[in-house]
C-alpha positions as CSV (number, residue, x, y, z in Angstrom):
1,X,43.3,238.5,116.3
2,X,44.8,237.0,113.2
3,X,48.1,236.3,114.9
4,X,46.4,234.6,117.8
5,X,44.4,232.5,115.4
6,X,47.5,231.6,113.4
7,X,49.3,230.6,116.5
8,X,46.7,228.0,117.2
9,X,47.7,226.2,113.9
10,X,51.4,226.6,114.2
11,X,53.4,223.4,114.4
12,X,54.8,223.3,118.0
13,X,58.1,221.8,116.6
14,X,58.8,224.8,114.3
15,X,62.0,226.6,115.1
16,X,64.1,229.2,113.3
17,X,67.5,230.8,113.8
18,X,69.3,233.4,111.7
19,X,73.0,234.4,111.4
20,X,73.8,237.1,111.8
21,X,71.1,238.2,114.2
22,X,70.2,235.5,116.6
23,X,72.3,234.1,119.5
24,X,74.7,232.0,117.4
25,X,78.4,232.2,116.9
26,X,78.3,231.8,113.1
27,X,76.6,229.9,110.3
28,X,77.7,226.5,111.5
29,X,76.2,227.2,114.9
30,X,72.9,228.3,113.4
31,X,72.8,225.2,111.2
32,X,73.7,222.9,114.1
33,X,71.0,224.3,116.3
34,X,68.3,223.3,113.8
35,X,70.0,220.0,112.8
36,X,70.2,219.0,116.5
37,X,66.4,219.1,116.6
38,X,65.8,216.7,113.7
39,X,66.2,213.4,115.6
40,X,63.4,214.3,118.0
41,X,61.0,215.0,115.2
42,X,62.0,212.2,112.8
43,X,58.6,210.6,112.9
44,X,56.8,213.9,112.2
45,X,57.9,214.3,108.6
46,X,59.5,217.7,109.3
47,X,62.3,219.2,107.2
48,X,65.0,221.7,108.0
49,X,65.5,224.4,105.3
50,X,68.8,226.3,105.3
51,X,69.0,229.4,103.1
52,X,72.4,231.0,102.7
53,X,74.0,233.8,100.7
54,X,72.7,237.2,99.7
55,X,69.1,237.9,98.6
56,X,70.0,238.1,94.9
57,X,71.3,234.5,94.6
58,X,70.4,232.5,97.7
59,X,71.4,228.8,98.0
60,X,69.1,226.3,99.7
61,X,69.8,223.0,101.3
62,X,67.2,220.9,103.1
63,X,67.5,218.1,105.6
64,X,65.1,215.6,107.1
65,X,65.8,212.6,109.3
66,X,67.6,210.7,106.5
67,X,68.0,212.9,103.5
68,X,69.8,215.9,102.2
69,X,68.3,217.9,99.3
70,X,70.6,220.4,97.6
71,X,67.7,222.2,96.0
72,X,69.9,223.5,93.2
73,X,68.8,222.9,89.7
74,X,70.9,225.8,88.4
75,X,73.9,225.4,90.6
76,X,76.9,223.1,90.0
77,X,76.2,219.4,90.5
78,X,77.9,217.8,93.4
79,X,79.3,214.3,93.8
80,X,78.4,214.1,97.5
81,X,80.4,210.9,98.2
82,X,83.6,212.5,96.9
83,X,82.8,215.8,98.6
84,X,82.3,214.0,102.0
85,X,85.6,212.3,101.7
86,X,87.4,215.5,100.8
87,X,85.9,217.3,103.8
88,X,86.8,214.9,106.5
89,X,83.5,213.1,106.6
90,X,84.7,209.9,104.9
91,X,82.8,207.8,107.5
92,X,79.6,208.8,105.8
93,X,80.6,207.7,102.3
94,X,79.6,204.0,102.5
95,X,76.1,204.9,103.6
96,X,75.5,207.9,101.3
97,X,73.0,207.0,98.5
98,X,72.1,209.2,95.6
99,X,68.3,209.2,95.1
100,X,68.0,211.9,92.5
101,X,70.2,214.6,90.9
102,X,70.4,216.6,94.1
103,X,68.8,214.3,96.7
104,X,70.9,211.9,98.8
105,X,70.2,209.7,101.8
106,X,72.7,209.9,104.7
107,X,71.4,207.2,107.1
108,X,73.2,207.1,110.4
109,X,74.7,210.6,110.2
110,X,74.7,212.4,113.5
111,X,73.2,215.9,113.8
112,X,76.7,217.2,114.1
113,X,77.8,215.5,110.9
114,X,74.7,216.7,109.0
115,X,75.5,220.3,110.2
116,X,79.1,219.9,109.0
117,X,77.9,218.6,105.6
118,X,75.5,221.6,105.1
119,X,78.1,224.1,106.2
120,X,80.7,222.6,103.9
121,X,78.3,222.7,100.9
122,X,77.6,226.4,101.5
123,X,81.2,227.4,102.4
124,X,83.1,225.4,99.8
125,X,80.8,224.0,97.1
126,X,78.8,227.2,96.7
127,X,81.9,229.4,97.5
128,X,80.3,231.5,100.3
129,X,83.4,231.2,102.6
130,X,83.4,230.4,106.3
131,X,81.1,233.3,107.4
132,X,77.9,233.9,105.4
133,X,74.4,234.9,106.2
134,X,72.1,231.9,106.8
135,X,68.5,231.3,107.9
136,X,67.8,227.9,109.4
137,X,64.2,226.8,109.8
138,X,62.6,223.6,111.0
139,X,59.1,223.2,109.6
140,X,56.4,220.8,108.7
């Protein structure tokens, strides 16, 4: 009964995928599946939350239609513009605007570019390597 009642209030746009576990080829694929849904819900105020790493020290990155939030007050700070240039995403550098210590705007970035940014942050900046566990969740 409670599940049925809860399903009545669930946001119809919510979506989750986990690697390993769900039908995805790796962490980038899991991230890309959720990032691809962001343009369709840009006007709904939804965020995509990506949680990577092991349970003891997970890393979190969030995306919405225009912003990326590194959610890491205890992790190493990142110069996102320099990071983008170093990871083959230099076309995003002119539009990347820092709004807060860990919050940036990336207007005009495609879902594929956003997924690459998140993956590079987990793989390189946080040192998780190319294959790491990740949960990707679109929510309101």
